[in-house]
LOTIBA-270989 format. One record per residue (C-alpha): residue in three letters; residue number from 1; x, y, z. Coordinates in nm, 4 decimals, decimal comma, padded with zeros to 6 digits. Each point is the difference from the previous one (the first is absolute). Layout:
BEGIN
+------+-----+----------+----------+----------+
! code ! pos !     east !    north !       up !
+------+-----+----------+----------+----------+
!  ALA ! NUM !        X !        Y !        Z !
...
+------+-----+----------+----------+----------+
This chain:
BEGIN
+------+-----+----------+----------+----------+
! code ! pos !     east !    north !       up !
+------+-----+----------+----------+----------+
!  UNK !   1 !  13,1578 !  16,0826 ! -02,6178 !
!  UNK !   2 !  00,1586 !  00,1064 !  00,3185 !
!  UNK !   3 ! -00,3208 ! -00,0692 !  00,1832 !
!  UNK !   4 ! -00,0422 ! -00,3744 ! -00,1553 !
!  UNK !   5 !  00,4009 ! -00,0757 !  00,1577 !
!  UNK !   6 ! -00,0467 !  00,1207 !  00,3127 !
!  UNK !   7 ! -00,3517 ! -00,1752 !  00,0519 !
!  UNK !   8 !  00,1781 ! -00,3018 ! -00,1073 !
!  UNK !   9 !  00,2764 !  00,0698 !  00,2264 !
!  UNK !  10 ! -00,2592 !  00,0087 !  00,2771 !
!  UNK !  11 ! -00,1884 ! -00,2925 ! -00,1013 !
!  UNK !  12 !  00,3322 ! -00,2310 ! -00,0222 !
!  UNK !  13 !  00,1230 !  00,1841 !  00,3543 !
!  UNK !  14 ! -00,3308 ! -00,0871 !  00,1650 !
!  UNK !  15 ! -00,1184 ! -00,3204 ! -00,1419 !
!  UNK !  16 !  00,3908 ! -00,1251 !  00,0841 !
!  UNK !  17 ! -00,0309 !  00,1063 !  00,3785 !
!  UNK !  18 ! -00,3414 ! -00,2130 ! -00,0047 !
!  UNK !  19 !  00,2147 ! -00,2872 ! -00,0998 !
!  UNK !  20 !  00,3101 !  00,0383 !  00,1654 !
!  UNK !  21 ! -00,2113 !  00,0331 !  00,3553 !
!  UNK !  22 ! -00,2668 ! -00,2825 ! -00,0685 !
!  UNK !  23 !  00,3154 ! -00,2441 ! -00,0738 !
!  UNK !  24 !  00,1567 !  00,1335 !  00,3475 !
!  UNK !  25 ! -00,3065 ! -00,0390 !  00,1841 !
!  UNK !  26 ! -00,0639 ! -00,3450 ! -00,1698 !
!  UNK !  27 !  00,3829 ! -00,1460 !  00,0786 !
!  UNK !  28 ! -00,0671 !  00,0989 !  00,3715 !
!  UNK !  29 ! -00,3333 ! -00,1696 ! -00,0297 !
!  UNK !  30 !  00,1676 ! -00,3059 ! -00,0845 !
!  UNK !  31 !  00,2700 ! -00,0042 !  00,2680 !
!  UNK !  32 ! -00,2694 !  00,0633 !  00,2400 !
!  UNK !  33 ! -00,1409 ! -00,3263 ! -00,1364 !
!  UNK !  34 ! -00,3315 !  00,1459 ! -00,1193 !
!  UNK !  35 ! -00,0050 ! -00,2269 ! -00,3298 !
!  UNK !  36 ! -00,3487 !  00,0501 ! -00,1087 !
!  UNK !  37 ! -00,0260 !  00,3944 !  00,0373 !
!  UNK !  38 !  00,4009 !  00,0494 ! -00,1933 !
!  UNK !  39 ! -00,1758 ! -00,2134 ! -00,2792 !
!  UNK !  40 ! -00,2705 !  00,2263 ! -00,0108 !
!  UNK !  41 !  00,2556 !  00,3170 !  00,0036 !
!  UNK !  42 !  00,1246 ! -00,1305 ! -00,2393 !
!  UNK !  43 ! -00,2608 ! -00,0185 ! -00,2956 !
!  UNK !  44 !  00,0438 !  00,4230 !  00,0209 !
!  UNK !  45 !  00,3405 ! -00,0185 !  00,0519 !
!  UNK !  46 !  00,0469 ! -00,1646 ! -00,3669 !
!  UNK !  47 ! -00,2998 !  00,2807 ! -00,1053 !
!  UNK !  48 !  00,2165 !  00,2560 !  00,1206 !
!  UNK !  49 !  00,3396 ! -00,1030 ! -00,1893 !
!  UNK !  50 ! -00,1049 ! -00,1261 ! -00,3345 !
!  UNK !  51 ! -00,1708 !  00,3494 ! -00,0534 !
!  UNK !  52 !  00,2696 !  00,2063 !  00,1591 !
!  UNK !  53 !  00,2418 ! -00,1996 ! -00,2142 !
!  UNK !  54 ! -00,2243 ! -00,0311 ! -00,3175 !
!  UNK !  55 !  00,0449 !  00,3964 ! -00,0189 !
!  UNK !  56 !  00,3865 !  00,0527 !  00,0039 !
!  UNK !  57 !  00,0224 ! -00,2648 ! -00,2551 !
!  UNK !  58 ! -00,2412 !  00,1511 ! -00,1900 !
!  UNK !  59 !  00,2227 !  00,2855 !  00,0301 !
!  UNK !  60 !  00,3541 ! -00,0629 !  00,0380 !
!  UNK !  61 !  00,0647 !  00,2922 ! -00,2236 !
!  UNK !  62 ! -00,0698 !  00,2785 !  00,3088 !
!  UNK !  63 !  00,2662 ! -00,0106 !  00,2468 !
!  UNK !  64 ! -00,1839 !  00,1548 !  00,2601 !
!  UNK !  65 ! -00,2663 ! -00,3053 !  00,0428 !
!  UNK !  66 !  00,2859 ! -00,2196 !  00,0874 !
!  UNK !  67 !  00,1131 !  00,2096 !  00,2522 !
!  UNK !  68 ! -00,3186 !  00,0247 !  00,1327 !
!  UNK !  69 ! -00,0620 ! -00,3598 !  00,0122 !
!  UNK !  70 !  00,3371 ! -00,0356 !  00,2047 !
!  UNK !  71 ! -00,1394 !  00,3021 !  00,2701 !
!  UNK !  72 ! -00,3243 ! -00,1237 !  00,0351 !
!  UNK !  73 !  00,1866 ! -00,4082 !  00,0915 !
!  UNK !  74 !  00,2339 !  00,2339 !  00,2605 !
!  UNK !  75 ! -00,3445 !  00,1751 !  00,1224 !
!  UNK !  76 ! -00,1945 ! -00,3025 !  00,0106 !
!  UNK !  77 !  00,2225 ! -00,2140 !  00,2163 !
!  UNK !  78 !  00,0388 !  00,2958 !  00,2526 !
!  UNK !  79 ! -00,3954 !  00,0490 !  00,0494 !
!  UNK !  80 ! -00,0428 ! -00,4267 !  00,0025 !
!  UNK !  81 !  00,1961 !  00,0121 !  00,2578 !
!  UNK !  82 ! -00,1719 !  00,2588 !  00,1903 !
!  UNK !  83 ! -00,3347 ! -00,1776 ! -00,0800 !
!  UNK !  84 !  00,2401 ! -00,3582 !  00,1729 !
!  UNK !  85 !  00,0433 !  00,2409 !  00,3313 !
!  UNK !  86 ! -00,3233 !  00,1403 ! -00,0048 !
!  UNK !  87 ! -00,1355 ! -00,3365 ! -00,0514 !
!  UNK !  88 !  00,2266 ! -00,1776 !  00,2567 !
!  UNK !  89 ! -00,0318 ! -00,3592 ! -00,0241 !
!  UNK !  90 !  00,0863 ! -00,3174 !  00,1384 !
!  UNK !  91 !  00,1800 ! -00,0224 !  00,3961 !
!  UNK !  92 !  00,3040 !  00,1983 !  00,1771 !
!  UNK !  93 !  00,2213 ! -00,1442 !  00,2017 !
!  UNK !  94 !  00,1803 !  00,1697 !  00,2765 !
!  UNK !  95 !  00,3195 ! -00,0623 !  00,2069 !
!  UNK !  96 !  00,0455 !  00,2038 !  00,2863 !
!  UNK !  97 !  00,2758 ! -00,0289 !  00,2379 !
!  UNK !  98 ! -00,0026 !  00,2429 !  00,3389 !
!  UNK !  99 !  00,2868 !  00,0553 !  00,1936 !
!  UNK ! 100 ! -00,2658 !  00,0152 !  00,2571 !
!  UNK ! 101 ! -00,1444 ! -00,3494 !  00,1369 !
!  UNK ! 102 ! -00,2332 !  00,1728 !  00,2468 !
!  UNK ! 103 ! -00,2390 !  00,1370 ! -00,2374 !
!  UNK ! 104 ! -00,3101 ! -00,1691 ! -00,0528 !
!  UNK ! 105 !  00,0245 ! -00,0048 ! -00,3901 !
!  UNK ! 106 ! -00,2348 ! -00,2888 ! -00,0449 !
!  UNK ! 107 ! -00,2809 !  00,0836 !  00,2494 !
!  UNK ! 108 ! -00,0412 !  00,3733 ! -00,1357 !
!  UNK ! 109 !  00,0798 ! -00,1086 ! -00,3737 !
!  UNK ! 110 ! -00,3193 ! -00,2882 !  00,0448 !
!  UNK ! 111 ! -00,1981 !  00,2297 !  00,1243 !
!  UNK ! 112 !  00,0503 !  00,1834 ! -00,2982 !
!  UNK ! 113 ! -00,1357 ! -00,3019 ! -00,1795 !
!  UNK ! 114 !  00,3189 ! -00,1057 ! -00,1757 !
!  UNK ! 115 !  00,1491 ! -00,3838 ! -00,0269 !
!  UNK ! 116 !  00,3536 !  00,0007 !  00,2777 !
!  UNK ! 117 !  00,2075 ! -00,2831 !  00,0647 !
!  UNK ! 118 !  00,2998 !  00,1155 !  00,2521 !
!  UNK ! 119 !  00,2583 ! -00,1430 !  00,1078 !
!  UNK ! 120 !  00,3470 !  00,1079 !  00,2645 !
!  UNK ! 121 !  00,3433 !  00,0308 ! -00,2391 !
!  UNK ! 122 !  00,3121 !  00,0730 !  00,1735 !
!  UNK ! 123 !  00,2202 !  00,2801 ! -00,2249 !
!  UNK ! 124 !  00,3409 !  00,1176 !  00,0335 !
!  UNK ! 125 ! -00,0843 !  00,2532 !  00,2933 !
!  UNK ! 126 ! -00,2438 ! -00,2113 !  00,2019 !
!  UNK ! 127 ! -00,3389 ! -00,1498 ! -00,0062 !
!  UNK ! 128 ! -00,2289 !  00,0697 ! -00,2829 !
!  UNK ! 129 ! -00,4527 ! -00,0116 ! -00,0486 !
!  UNK ! 130 ! -00,0291 ! -00,1061 ! -00,3914 !
!  UNK ! 131 ! -00,3271 !  00,0113 ! -00,1690 !
!  UNK ! 132 ! -00,1508 ! -00,1053 ! -00,3169 !
!  UNK ! 133 ! -00,3112 !  00,1547 ! -00,1182 !
!  UNK ! 134 ! -00,2702 ! -00,1090 ! -00,3187 !
!  UNK ! 135 ! -00,1997 !  00,2865 ! -00,0887 !
!  UNK ! 136 ! -00,1400 !  00,1117 ! -00,3418 !
!  UNK ! 137 !  00,2258 !  00,2134 ! -00,2150 !
!  UNK ! 138 ! -00,3051 !  00,2377 !  00,0606 !
!  UNK ! 139 !  00,0647 !  00,0606 !  00,3927 !
!  UNK ! 140 !  00,3724 !  00,0270 ! -00,1148 !
!  UNK ! 141 !  00,0512 !  00,3253 !  00,0940 !
!  UNK ! 142 ! -00,2574 !  00,0288 !  00,3247 !
!  UNK ! 143 !  00,2307 ! -00,2870 !  00,0793 !
!  UNK ! 144 !  00,3677 !  00,1519 ! -00,0028 !
!  UNK ! 145 ! -00,2097 !  00,3257 !  00,2210 !
!  UNK ! 146 ! -00,0644 ! -00,2639 !  00,2516 !
!  UNK ! 147 !  00,3117 ! -00,1343 !  00,0603 !
!  UNK ! 148 !  00,1348 !  00,3423 ! -00,0142 !
!  UNK ! 149 ! -00,2072 !  00,1125 !  00,2930 !
!  UNK ! 150 !  00,0590 ! -00,3075 !  00,1916 !
!  UNK ! 151 !  00,4178 !  00,0013 ! -00,0519 !
!  UNK ! 152 !  00,1213 !  00,3224 ! -00,2399 !
!  UNK ! 153 !  00,3556 ! -00,2146 ! -00,0018 !
!  UNK ! 154 ! -00,1285 ! -00,3531 ! -00,0549 !
!  UNK ! 155 !  00,1722 ! -00,1832 ! -00,3527 !
!  UNK ! 156 ! -00,2739 ! -00,0363 ! -00,2850 !
!  UNK ! 157 !  00,0625 ! -00,2283 ! -00,2412 !
!  UNK ! 158 ! -00,3298 ! -00,1284 ! -00,3055 !
!  UNK ! 159 ! -00,0002 ! -00,2464 ! -00,2593 !
!  UNK ! 160 ! -00,2903 ! -00,0650 ! -00,2036 !
!  UNK ! 161 ! -00,1068 ! -00,4217 !  00,0551 !
!  UNK ! 162 ! -00,0692 ! -00,1626 ! -00,2688 !
!  UNK ! 163 ! -00,2801 ! -00,2704 !  00,1475 !
!  UNK ! 164 ! -00,1984 !  00,0262 !  00,3260 !
!  UNK ! 165 ! -00,2008 ! -00,3533 !  00,0851 !
!  UNK ! 166 ! -00,1720 ! -00,0627 !  00,2805 !
!  UNK ! 167 ! -00,0336 !  00,1938 !  00,3390 !
!  UNK ! 168 ! -00,3268 !  00,1695 !  00,1490 !
!  UNK ! 169 !  00,1229 !  00,3481 ! -00,0341 !
!  UNK ! 170 !  00,0275 !  00,0095 ! -00,4012 !
!  UNK ! 171 ! -00,3726 ! -00,0823 !  00,0077 !
!  UNK ! 172 ! -00,1163 !  00,2745 !  00,2221 !
!  UNK ! 173 !  00,1824 !  00,2152 ! -00,2067 !
!  UNK ! 174 ! -00,1818 ! -00,1360 ! -00,3209 !
!  UNK ! 175 ! -00,3079 !  00,0269 !  00,1945 !
!  UNK ! 176 !  00,0644 !  00,3904 !  00,0512 !
!  UNK ! 177 !  00,0414 ! -00,0272 !  00,4254 !
!  UNK ! 178 !  00,3653 !  00,1784 ! -00,0343 !
!  UNK ! 179 ! -00,1844 !  00,3317 ! -00,1042 !
!  UNK ! 180 ! -00,2619 ! -00,0490 !  00,2314 !
!  UNK ! 181 !  00,1910 ! -00,0285 !  00,2723 !
!  UNK ! 182 !  00,2157 !  00,2992 ! -00,0859 !
!  UNK ! 183 ! -00,2866 !  00,1662 !  00,0290 !
!  UNK ! 184 ! -00,1213 ! -00,1358 !  00,3076 !
!  UNK ! 185 !  00,3512 !  00,1126 !  00,1404 !
!  UNK ! 186 ! -00,0136 !  00,3632 ! -00,1665 !
!  UNK ! 187 ! -00,3856 !  00,0480 !  00,1823 !
!  UNK ! 188 !  00,0797 ! -00,1081 !  00,3153 !
!  UNK ! 189 !  00,2904 !  00,2512 ! -00,0152 !
!  UNK ! 190 ! -00,2134 !  00,2754 ! -00,1431 !
!  UNK ! 191 ! -00,2374 ! -00,0667 !  00,3201 !
!  UNK ! 192 !  00,2914 ! -00,0142 !  00,2278 !
!  UNK ! 193 !  00,1006 !  00,3454 ! -00,1409 !
!  UNK ! 194 ! -00,3526 !  00,1149 !  00,0054 !
!  UNK ! 195 ! -00,0196 ! -00,1278 !  00,3526 !
!  UNK ! 196 !  00,3281 !  00,1783 !  00,1192 !
!  UNK ! 197 ! -00,1085 !  00,3180 ! -00,1459 !
!  UNK ! 198 ! -00,2899 !  00,0155 !  00,2013 !
!  UNK ! 199 !  00,1438 ! -00,0693 !  00,3517 !
!  UNK ! 200 !  00,2430 !  00,2493 ! -00,1179 !
!  UNK ! 201 ! -00,2353 !  00,3103 ! -00,0435 !
!  UNK ! 202 ! -00,2359 ! -00,1923 !  00,2954 !
!  UNK ! 203 !  00,2821 !  00,1163 !  00,2145 !
!  UNK ! 204 !  00,0944 !  00,2863 ! -00,1574 !
!  UNK ! 205 ! -00,3269 !  00,2196 !  00,0615 !
!  UNK ! 206 ! -00,0083 ! -00,1748 !  00,3667 !
+------+-----+----------+----------+----------+
């Protein structure tokens, strides 16, 4: 009897985790404008919802089933948000303000393949360099690292644009050119490091 009760709790928990995880992903896809994919995902969402609710309603006299349903719901939300972070759908706009207007922000970021717009601005303590960068969300953390390398004291604020239209850079990203550009830059850096190490070793031998 106890074994059957535990199995039922486990089934309700797992079904609700799957349901809420799928529901979270479907909502995110809808917000990102991926309507057809979201509609396809919603089929599985509804199946999980009906199965989980049916199991609980058929066993309302067992309080542990209701607890399993609630805990599964909360766990599903966490897992769904983690899945969304891994998918990293859409783009992010990052605004950077540097107190040093002489830093070559624009060129260094464009060399790495980012879409950059820069302009001179004025703050309370003098001239500033303002930079606006557009990048896919999956490259967001890498972008922050690059910004900190250029200016560790830079002021950064980011937000997610609702709509992007036009511009050659977005077409390049969709064709995978940004990733290829970053890989080319990495290969160049590795080649330079290898050549420098060879030169140092040859000097040491002489």
